[in-house]
Structures are given as structure tokens and as C-alpha cells.
C-alpha atoms as one frame of an Amber mdcrd trajectory, in Angstrom:
protein
 126.274  23.889 135.670 122.128  23.345 136.219 120.760  24.502 138.392 117.591
  22.751 138.166 119.925  19.079 138.684 119.144  17.194 141.669 122.159  16.106
 143.354 122.488  13.327 146.039 124.901  12.665 148.827 127.233   9.576 148.594
 123.572   7.798 151.162 121.070   9.344 149.480 122.637   8.454 146.057 122.839
   4.457 147.612 119.313   4.706 149.248 117.674   5.589 145.732 119.496   2.463
 144.406 119.205   0.316 147.581 123.036  -0.843 148.296 124.899   0.521 150.542
 127.299   3.706 150.557 129.781   1.126 150.258 128.904  -0.057 147.186 128.975
   3.379 145.166 132.052   4.459 147.507 133.580   1.561 145.289 131.920   2.324
 142.411 133.320   5.927 142.587 136.489   4.473 143.079 136.702   2.667 140.030
 135.670   5.162 138.278 132.562   3.899 137.900 130.879   7.442 138.435 132.193
  10.480 139.655 131.172  13.141 142.218 132.105  16.759 143.679 132.145  17.799
 147.015 129.089  20.484 146.953 126.877  22.319 149.801 127.223  23.767 153.010
 129.236  20.327 155.049 131.074  20.263 151.420 129.379  16.811 150.877 130.634
  14.076 147.893 127.004  14.499 145.497 126.301  13.165 142.468 123.548  13.946
 139.181 120.239  12.158 140.933 120.398  11.483 136.993 122.766   8.653 136.800
 120.264   6.605 138.376 118.434   5.191 135.802 115.202   2.888 136.025 115.877
  -0.664 133.668 112.878  -2.861 133.565 111.189  -1.353 137.382 114.568  -1.581
 139.295 116.801   1.564 139.621 120.442   1.331 138.511 123.923   3.351 137.563
 123.343   4.472 134.242 125.332   1.839 132.513 126.651   4.209 129.045 127.800
   7.004 131.726 130.836   4.997 132.471 132.332   4.489 129.386 131.798   8.343
 128.569 133.390   9.350 131.730 136.649   7.725 131.144 137.160   9.283 126.663
 136.347  11.995 128.799 139.244  11.265 131.997 141.339   9.813 129.868 141.899
  13.120 127.765 142.261  14.443 131.264 139.355  16.667 131.985 139.393  16.869
 135.852 136.214  15.530 137.022 134.637  18.893 137.772 134.551  19.761 133.874
 133.626  16.604 132.955 130.321  16.869 135.115 130.137  19.740 134.052 130.097
  18.851 130.366 127.559  15.971 131.833 125.276  18.801 132.556 125.717  22.056
 130.381 123.260  21.742 127.710 124.776  20.875 124.759 123.822  22.769 120.912
 125.066  19.641 118.615 122.849  17.074 121.170 119.296  19.391 121.538 120.035
  18.462 125.470 122.342  18.199 128.171 125.209  15.064 127.202 123.021  14.049
 130.279 119.664  13.406 128.519 120.612  12.070 125.521 122.987   8.964 127.882
 119.576   8.294 129.773 117.388   8.818 126.050 119.627   5.884 124.668 122.148
   8.115 122.419 125.461   7.215 123.699 127.437   7.134 119.850 126.394  10.913
 119.521 127.182  11.574 123.138 131.053  10.267 122.405 131.309  11.578 118.869
 130.222  15.330 121.113 132.636  14.084 124.043 135.550  12.951 121.260 135.018
  16.333 119.554 136.458  17.969 122.720 139.513  15.984 122.501
């Protein structure tokens, strides 16, 4: 994974969204988000890039959950899904996460389906 990725703990991610940590944990349970255990304290962390500004308010990137589902249904574990989302993709010219942030859902989903 890219060393420049900013990672947030669940409480920090929740704070950035303006919600309680329990709401983020529920999104994790529902597989709308995924996280990894990282850092010296082995805490659950999520990429800050999962948060997207929409009409001046922070929210979870809306196309993220569907992309996670495509990869999870293909049998990819969470760590590999995160690795793929954060790795430079030659066909996309950027990382899949950045392409999703740019509104390029269809090319990202096609790239994900090519992994199957």
C-alpha cells in the first residue's frame, strides 16, 4: 500500500464525518466500509480518502460500498481489497480510490471485474 495514505482510527474517522464512532462501526459491520488493524496499538484504521466532500459536508464516498462488494463477492479479503484500492492502476492512470473520488465508478468496476 502507498506509504502516503493517511489513515484514521475509527473515532477519528467518525469525527471527520461528524458522527459517533458507533455509526462507523455499524458501517463496518454492514460492509459499507472496510478497515485494517494498523499501527503500534493495532487499532482499526480506515483511509481518510474514504471520506468525500459533497455539497460542503463530509460523507462516505458513495461508490465505495459497491466496489467493496464486487471484490468481496469475488473472494478478496479486506486487506487485499484495501491494497487494490490504494495501489496505482495502469489502466486507470491513478489509484482505484482516487478514480472513485473523481466520479469514475464504471472504469473502476470494470478494472475490479478484470481481477475475477
